[in-house]
C-alpha positions as CSV (number, residue, x, y, z in Angstrom):
1,M,-13.9,-18.2,2.0
2,G,-10.2,-17.9,3.1
3,R,-8.3,-16.6,6.1
4,I,-5.7,-14.0,7.0
5,Y,-2.9,-15.3,9.2
6,R,-1.0,-12.7,11.2
7,D,2.5,-12.8,12.7
8,N,3.2,-16.3,13.8
9,Q,-0.3,-17.4,14.0
10,Q,-0.5,-21.1,13.0
11,E,-2.4,-22.4,10.0
12,E,-5.6,-24.5,10.6
13,P,-5.2,-28.1,9.8
14,G,-5.5,-28.8,6.2
15,E,-5.0,-25.1,5.2
16,F,-1.9,-23.4,3.9
17,C,-1.1,-19.8,2.9
18,S,-0.4,-19.3,-0.7
19,A,0.5,-15.7,-0.5
20,L,2.7,-13.5,1.7
21,A,1.5,-10.0,2.1
22,I,3.8,-7.2,3.4
23,G,2.3,-3.8,4.0
24,D,0.5,-1.0,5.6
25,S,-3.1,-0.3,6.7
26,W,-4.6,-0.9,3.4
27,F,-3.8,-4.6,4.2
28,W,-4.8,-4.6,7.9
29,Y,-7.4,-1.7,8.5
30,P,-9.9,-3.2,11.0
31,N,-12.9,-4.8,9.6
32,H,-12.3,-3.8,6.0
33,N,-9.2,-3.8,3.8
34,L,-8.0,-5.2,0.5
35,L,-6.9,-8.6,2.0
36,E,-10.2,-9.1,3.7
37,I,-11.9,-8.7,0.4
38,L,-9.5,-10.8,-1.5
39,V,-9.7,-13.8,0.8
40,D,-13.6,-13.5,1.0
41,H,-14.3,-12.8,-2.7
42,P,-16.3,-15.4,-4.4
43,R,-13.9,-15.2,-7.5
44,T,-10.8,-15.9,-5.5
45,S,-9.6,-19.4,-6.2
46,A,-9.7,-21.7,-3.1
47,D,-5.9,-22.5,-3.6
48,H,-5.1,-18.7,-3.1
49,S,-7.6,-17.6,-0.4
50,N,-5.3,-17.9,2.6
51,V,-2.8,-15.1,3.1
52,R,0.0,-14.6,5.6
53,L,0.2,-11.0,6.5
54,L,3.3,-9.1,7.8
55,G,1.9,-5.6,8.5
56,Y,2.2,-3.2,11.2
57,N,0.8,0.2,12.2
58,G,2.9,3.1,11.0
59,A,5.5,0.9,9.5
60,E,7.5,2.2,6.6
61,L,8.8,0.1,3.7
62,Q,12.5,0.6,5.0
63,D,11.4,-1.3,8.2
64,Y,11.1,-4.5,6.3
65,V,14.6,-4.6,4.7
66,G,18.2,-4.4,5.8
67,A,18.5,-3.4,9.4
68,G,14.8,-2.5,9.7
69,R,12.8,-3.4,12.8
70,Y,10.8,-6.1,10.9
71,A,13.4,-7.3,8.4
72,R,14.0,-10.5,10.4
73,E,10.3,-11.4,10.2
74,V,10.5,-11.0,6.5
75,E,13.7,-13.0,6.4
76,H,11.9,-15.7,8.6
77,W,9.1,-16.2,6.1
78,L,11.4,-16.2,3.1
79,S,13.8,-18.8,4.6
80,P,13.9,-22.5,3.1
81,L,11.7,-23.6,6.0
82,W,8.7,-21.7,4.8
83,K,9.3,-20.1,1.3
84,D,8.1,-23.0,-0.8
85,G,4.6,-22.4,0.4
86,F,4.2,-19.0,-1.3
87,S,3.2,-18.7,-4.9
88,E,2.5,-15.0,-4.9
89,F,3.3,-11.7,-2.9
90,Y,1.5,-8.6,-2.2
91,I,3.2,-5.3,-1.1
92,S,1.4,-2.1,0.0
93,G,3.9,0.5,1.2
94,A,4.8,4.3,0.9
95,G,1.9,5.8,2.6
96,N,3.6,5.9,6.0
97,D,6.9,6.8,4.5
98,A,5.3,10.0,2.8
99,V,3.5,11.0,6.0
100,D,6.6,10.7,8.1
101,Y,8.5,12.7,5.6
102,S,5.9,15.5,5.9
103,L,4.7,14.9,2.3
104,A,7.9,16.4,1.0
105,L,6.5,19.9,1.3
106,R,8.4,23.0,1.7
107,A,8.8,24.6,5.2
108,D,6.6,27.5,4.4
109,C,4.1,27.3,1.7
110,S,2.0,30.3,2.9
111,T,2.7,32.4,-0.3
112,F,2.1,29.7,-2.8
113,T,-1.1,29.4,-4.8
114,S,-0.2,26.4,-6.9
115,A,0.1,22.8,-5.7
116,E,3.4,22.2,-7.5
117,E,5.1,25.2,-5.7
118,C,4.4,23.7,-2.4
119,F,6.8,20.8,-2.8
120,D,10.4,21.0,-1.9
121,P,12.1,19.7,-5.1
122,F,15.0,18.1,-3.1
123,G,12.6,16.7,-0.6
124,V,10.4,15.0,-3.2
125,Q,13.4,13.4,-4.9
126,T,14.7,12.1,-1.5
127,L,11.3,10.7,-0.6
128,L,10.8,9.0,-3.9
129,R,14.4,7.6,-3.7
130,R,14.0,6.3,-0.2
131,I,10.8,4.4,-1.2
132,S,12.2,3.1,-4.4
133,S,15.2,1.9,-2.6
134,A,13.3,0.1,0.0
135,L,10.9,-1.3,-2.2
136,G,13.6,-2.5,-4.6
137,S,15.4,-4.1,-1.6
138,L,12.3,-6.0,-0.6
139,I,11.7,-7.3,-4.1
140,H,15.3,-8.4,-4.3
141,D,15.0,-10.2,-1.0
142,I,11.8,-12.1,-2.4
143,R,13.5,-13.0,-5.7
144,W,16.8,-14.1,-3.9
145,A,14.8,-16.5,-1.9
146,Y,13.5,-18.2,-5.0
147,K,16.5,-17.6,-7.2
148,D,17.0,-21.4,-7.7
149,D,13.4,-22.1,-8.8
150,Q,12.1,-22.4,-12.4
151,I,9.0,-20.4,-11.7
152,V,9.0,-16.6,-11.2
153,R,6.4,-15.8,-8.6
154,P,4.3,-12.6,-9.2
155,I,4.7,-9.7,-6.9
156,F,1.7,-7.3,-6.7
157,L,2.3,-3.6,-5.8
158,N,-0.7,-1.6,-4.4
159,G,-0.7,1.9,-6.0
160,Y,-3.3,3.7,-3.8
161,D,-5.8,6.3,-5.0
162,Y,-6.2,10.0,-4.4
163,P,-7.1,10.8,-0.7
164,T,-8.7,14.0,0.3
165,P,-6.8,15.9,3.2
166,D,-9.8,16.9,5.0
167,G,-8.5,16.4,8.6
168,R,-10.6,13.4,9.3
169,G,-8.9,10.8,11.6
170,F,-9.5,7.2,12.7
171,Q,-11.5,5.8,15.4
172,F,-12.3,2.3,16.2
173,G,-13.9,2.0,19.7
174,P,-11.6,3.8,22.1
175,V,-8.6,3.7,19.8
176,K,-8.0,6.9,17.8
177,G,-5.4,7.8,15.1
178,G,-4.7,10.7,12.7
179,P,-5.4,12.7,11.0
180,W,-2.2,12.4,8.9
181,L,-2.3,14.7,5.8
182,A,-4.0,17.9,7.0
183,P,-1.6,18.3,9.9
184,A,1.4,18.0,7.6
185,M,0.0,20.7,5.4
186,D,-0.9,22.9,8.4
187,K,2.9,22.4,9.5
188,A,4.0,23.6,6.1
189,R,1.5,26.6,6.3
190,V,-0.3,25.5,3.0
191,K,-3.3,27.7,2.5
192,P,-6.5,26.3,4.0
193,N,-8.0,25.7,0.6
194,L,-9.2,22.1,0.2
195,A,-9.0,22.3,-3.7
196,L,-5.2,23.4,-3.4
197,R,-4.5,20.7,-0.9
198,Q,-6.4,18.1,-3.1
199,Q,-4.0,19.0,-5.9
200,I,-1.0,18.4,-3.7
201,M,-2.1,14.9,-2.9
202,E,-2.9,14.2,-6.6
203,I,0.5,15.3,-7.6
204,L,2.2,13.2,-4.8
205,I,0.2,10.1,-5.6
206,D,0.9,10.4,-9.3
207,R,4.7,10.6,-8.7
208,L,4.6,7.7,-6.4
209,N,2.8,5.6,-9.0
210,D,4.7,6.9,-12.1
211,E,8.2,7.3,-10.7
212,V,8.3,4.4,-8.1
213,F,5.9,1.6,-8.7
214,E,5.5,1.7,-12.4
215,P,9.2,1.3,-13.3
216,F,9.3,-2.0,-11.5
217,D,6.5,-3.3,-13.8
218,Q,8.5,-4.4,-16.8
219,P,7.7,-7.2,-19.3
220,G,9.0,-10.6,-17.8
221,N,9.5,-9.2,-14.3
222,E,6.3,-10.7,-13.0
223,I,6.0,-7.5,-10.9
224,V,2.4,-6.1,-11.2
225,H,1.8,-2.4,-10.5
226,I,-1.9,-2.3,-9.5
227,D,-2.9,1.3,-10.5
228,S,-6.2,2.3,-8.8
229,R,-6.0,6.0,-9.4
230,G,-9.3,7.6,-10.0
231,V,-11.4,4.5,-8.9
232,L,-12.8,6.4,-5.9
233,A,-14.3,9.8,-5.6
234,H,-12.2,12.8,-4.1
235,Y,-12.8,16.3,-3.4
236,P,-14.9,18.0,-4.7
237,G,-16.9,15.0,-5.4
238,K,-18.9,12.9,-2.8
239,Y,-15.7,11.4,-1.5
240,K,-17.0,10.6,2.0
241,L,-18.9,7.8,0.6
242,D,-15.7,6.1,-0.5
243,W,-13.3,7.2,2.2
244,T,-13.8,6.6,6.0
245,N,-11.0,9.1,6.8
246,E,-8.2,10.9,5.1
247,I,-6.2,7.9,4.1
248,H,-8.5,4.8,4.3
249,P,-11.3,3.9,2.0
250,T,-14.7,2.6,3.4
251,N,-15.6,-1.0,2.9
252,G,-17.4,-0.1,-0.2
253,G,-14.4,2.0,-1.4
254,F,-12.0,-1.0,-0.8
255,A,-14.5,-3.3,-2.8
256,K,-14.4,-0.7,-5.6
257,I,-10.8,-0.8,-5.8
258,F,-10.5,-4.6,-5.6
259,E,-13.1,-5.1,-8.3
260,T,-11.8,-2.4,-10.7
261,A,-8.1,-2.6,-10.2
262,W,-7.0,-5.8,-8.4
263,L,-9.3,-8.4,-9.8
264,P,-8.4,-8.1,-13.4
265,Q,-4.7,-8.4,-12.5
266,L,-5.4,-11.5,-10.3
267,L,-7.4,-13.1,-13.1
268,K,-4.4,-13.1,-15.3
269,Y,-2.5,-15.3,-12.9
270,Q,-5.6,-17.6,-12.1
271,I,-5.4,-16.4,-8.5
272,A,-9.1,-15.5,-9.2
273,R,-11.3,-17.1,-11.8
């Protein structure tokens, strides 16, 4: 059983972090998330079971690069003082970017009956370009830190699954958050038809995977796009068994995604056995 180290938390004596994870709530969601499953999974190699996590509530990918508010922290962990300890990298980002960009919807979708019509073509291209640019910069920073090494370390990109925009938010004790998707659709005056709204999310997730994540996954790049689309149930299925709110899977949901989409990729790199 491994451990997740956050921020500048010091490693326990005799332990080291083999991975640097940079990302959103799919890596830090309380009590259950992809990283918690990874470090505790019985098939994860002991040499890969400790992870250093840089992740912040509401952070966008662009926050980790350039003049972004967390870029210096990423730079710190990629500096010569620390970089030699990491043999793999995990990135989960784009969800907050899409929400903050109002899902790239038109200002007024009230007259549209198809999901595709609801998107602003210019807005979609702008959103995808922003995410791709930030992700490319982050990958560049990782690769630059190891440019003199003989080994190309794998970078794993989390691709998400299809969420259902049903207006359910987050609550953990007194802390509340969201919802995220339904308000964006209400603002754009999308018809209150959950089937239509579900199609909107499927189109957006497909475009993120196909146009942003997948192009980075080319032979020899050692960049692995983890495509988990369709692993979890979504509307009109029994999606509440797999999703605890609009954008976060349940513990069982995260476990399904790890077993189905993540584990086969990790096995290829002997991170899991």
